[in-house]
N, C-alpha and C positions, 0 to 999 in steps of 0.2 A: 304588569300583564294587563291586558285590556279587560275591563269589566264584563264586556259582552261576550268574551271568549268562554265557551262552555265545553269544548272539546279539546283534548291534547292531540299532538300529532300521532301518538301511539294508538289513538282510537280511529284514524283514518286507515281505510283499507288500502295500503300502499300497493298491494299485489294487484288489486283490481284498477287502481289508477294507472299503474305501470302497464298493465294490459291495454287500457284504453289509449295510452299514449302511443304504444307500439302499433296498435291498429291504426290509429290516425296518421302515424308515419308511413305505414305501408300504403295507405290509400292516397296520401299526398305524394309519394313517390311515383305512384301510378299516373296520378293526374299530371305530375310535372313532366313526365315523359312524353305526354301528349301536348304540353303547352310550355310556352316560355315566359308565362306570367310572372312578374317579380314578387307578387303577393304569395305564390306557392312557395317560393324559395324562402321568404321570410318566415312563413308558418312552419316549414320544415326546420329552420334554424331555432324556432321557438320551441318545437318539440324536443330536438336534441338537446337544447339547453336545460329543459325540464328534467329529461332523463339523466343528464349529467348531475343536476342538483339532487336527484334521488340517490345516485350512486355515491355522492360525497356527503350526504346526510344533511344538506341545507335546504332541502325542498320543504315548502311551506312556511319559510321565513320571509317576513316582509323586508324587501330591500331598502325601505325608507327608515323603519324604526327598530329593525330586528326583532320584532315580537312575532308571535304565531299569527298567521293568516287564518281567519275563520274557516272551519271545516267546511261549511255550506258552500263557501266560494270555491274551494278546492274541488270538492265534489262536482259542482256545476262546471268548473272550468279548471282543469289541472294545469293550464298555462298561466293562471293567476300568480302575480308577483308582488302585489300590493294589498295590504289589509284594508278593511273598510274605513278605519279611522284615518288612513293616509290617502284616501282617494280625494281628488280635487272636487271642487264644487260641481263642476260640469260633469264629471264621471259619476259623482253620487246621484245627481239628478237623472242622468241617463239610466243608471242601475234602477232607481226607483220607479222611472216611467216603464221599463221593461217588466219589473215585477208586477206593477199595477195592471198592465195590459195582460200578462199571463194569467193573473188572478181572475180577471174578467172572463177570458176565453175558457178558462177551466170550468167556471160556474155555469157558463152557458152549455157545457157538455153534460152537466148534471141533469138527471130526470127531475120531473116536478117533486116538490119535497113531500107533499101529501098526495098519494095516488091511490087509484082503485083499478081493479082488473075483474074479469068475470069470476065471480066467487071469492074475491079478495079485496082487502084494503090494506094500506101501509103508510108508513111515515119514516123519515130518516132524519137524523141530526148530523150536520156536517161541520166540522170545526178545525180548519187547518191550523197547524202550528205556526206557520209563517204565513207569507203572502200566497203560496201555493201549497198544494197537498199531494202526497204520494198515495193517499187513500183512494179507493175506487168503488163506485157503485153505479148500477144502471138497472132500469126496468124496460124490457123490451116486450111489447105485445106482439103475438104471433097468432092471429085468429082468437080462438077461445083459450089458447095457452099463454102463459106469461113466463118470460125468462128474467129471474132475478140474478144479478151478478154483484158480488161484493168481495173486495179484496184490499190488498196493501202491497204497494210496489216498494222493493228495497231501496234504500238511499233517502235522500231528502232533497227539497228544493225544486228548482226548475227541471232538472234532468229527471227526477222521479215523475213530476207532473207530465212531462213530454212522453215517458213510458207509459203512463196511465192513459193518455189519450190515444196512443197507438194500440194498446190492448183493447180499449173500448171499440175502436174501429175494426179490429179483427173479429170480435165477438159479434158486432152488429152485421158484419159481412157473412157470418156463419149462421146467424140465427134463423134465417128464413130458409135454410137449406133443406129442411126436413130431416136432417140427420139425427141419430140418437144422441143424447146428451154426452155420453163418454166419448163418442167420436168427435163431437164438437170440442171437448176439452183437449183430446189428443192433437187435433189439427190446430187449434189455437196454440197450444204448447209448441208445435214445430214452427209455426209461422212467427210466434213472438221470440223463441229461442234463436232463430236464424237471424233476427233483425237487431237484437239488443246488445249492448257491450258485454265483454266477458264479466262474469261475476254478478250480472244483475239477474233479478228473478222477481216473480209476483206470487204471493199466496192468494188463494181465490176460493170462494165458495159460489158454485152455480146451482140455482134451484129452478127447476121447471115446475111451475104450479098449474095444475088442471082445474077446470070449472067444478068438477065434482068433489074437490078437496084432496085429491091425490097430489103427492109431492115426490119428485125424483130430485135427489140431492147429490152432488159431487164435490168433494173438499180437497183441493190441491194444497195441503200443508198449512191451511188457515186455522185461525182460532175456532174451537169446536162451537158450531151453533147451538142455541139453547131451544129446546122444543117443549112447549106446554101442550100435551095431548093426554089429558086425564092425569098425568104427573109431569113433573118438570125434570128433563134429562139433557145431558150434553152429548152431542154426536160428534165423536172424535174423527180427525182427518183420515182419509183412505188413499191419498196420493201425495206425490212430491210436488213442491212449488213449480209453477209454470216458468219455463225457460232455463231451468238448471240442466236438463238433459233432454235433447230433442226427440228422443224416441220413447219417452216415458209412456206407460199405459195407465189409464185411470178407470176407476170403478164408480158405481153409484149405488145409493141405497134409497128404497122406496118406503113411504109412510102415508098415511091418510089422516088428515086433520078434520075434526067435527067443527060445527058452528062455534065461534069464539075461541077456538084453539089458536095459538100463536107460535111464530117462528122469530126468533131474536138473533140478529148478526151483529158482530162487533169487531173492531179492529183492536189491536194490542195497546193502543194509546190509552184506553180506559182501564183495562184489566191490569196493566203494568203501572198504573198510576201509584205513587208512593207518597206516604205521609212523613212527617218530620223524623220518624224513626226508622225510615227505609223499608217499612213493610209494605207489601204490594196489596192493592185492592183485591185483585183475583176474580176469576170466573165463578167461583162458587159463591161469592157475595152478590154478584150479579143474578145468579140463578135464584137465590133465596128471595130477592126483591120480586122477580117475576112470579114466583110461587105465591107470595104474600098478597099480590095485587092481580088476582086472575081475571077480573073483569074490566080493567081499564082499557080506554081507547089506545090505539097504537101511538098517537101523538103524546097523550099523557104519560104512558109508560116509558116511552123513549126519554122524554125530558126529565122524568123522575130518576131514571137510571144515570143520566148524565149529571144531574144535580147532585146525586148521592156520591158519585165519584169525586166531584168537586169539593164536596164537604170532607171526604176522606183526605184529599190533599190539604185540608185547611185552607181551601180557597187560593192556594198557590197556583200559578199558571201551569198547565199541562206541559210535559217534556216532548210530546209527540203529537201527531195529528189525532183527532178524535172523530171516529164516524160510527154510527149506531143506527140499525134499522129494525123496526117491528112490523112484521106482516101478520095479519089476522084473517082467518077464514070467516066469511060473512053469511053464507048459507050452505 
């Protein structure tokens, strides 16, 4: 077994990949009906072969060495038939080039790491598990209001990163519309759900920050935000993830932060960190550190939280993307 292989075939969502292949076949058939291009026929054959391998139980097995193909490769491209170790030098270089390019593009889509807005300042830590990340964060200024977006796309690798960029474009298109936050969430959900593969979704926290310290927050199935507002509390999600159901309704909650109060947003890569005994780090641990350091700058608190989770893992590499954001009221 390859040492780099960390996922078994049973951990791959075959129903999702099967749905993606069926969707690809439908679109290829429609395109082939309008064209006689040989490449379309070849792609149709490749999709049919992948569906046949699923039916006969040998999907995800490398044709060269008969070992498992890395799950990340299959998630990114269900037509993959060769594992990483069996790629030729030219194929390996091409893959590395594509991943490096995807990483550069994704980082350019991220906001400035240390940012300020009318009445607010913030900082985020962004640490992809691989070359690219399915974690999502954005800071969108709209006059004297600021929209904070923070979430996690299902899946891993390039496919998750592409969905992240698509979701970012949707929210940026809606942010200047003047719509209420819940309506922005509902429209984003419809647009995202209509465009993504079957089985994909995104958890998301959207927070509208007002200059006077007001906060309107909507949570679509994401990790509860931590709020330091006289006391430290966790705000549970009040909606389903984006993309699961196109007609989902969303709600929001309102709060007001005083000078020095903070909002902490985190993806599950930190709270699901495990130590050598398979114990999880957990959101309560994160909340206690926020409570014990009430006056730290956003950058200092964010890096303290990330470092503490790394110590909990005994400095072992994380198993998932890690993104954390701290936002503080300045006046």
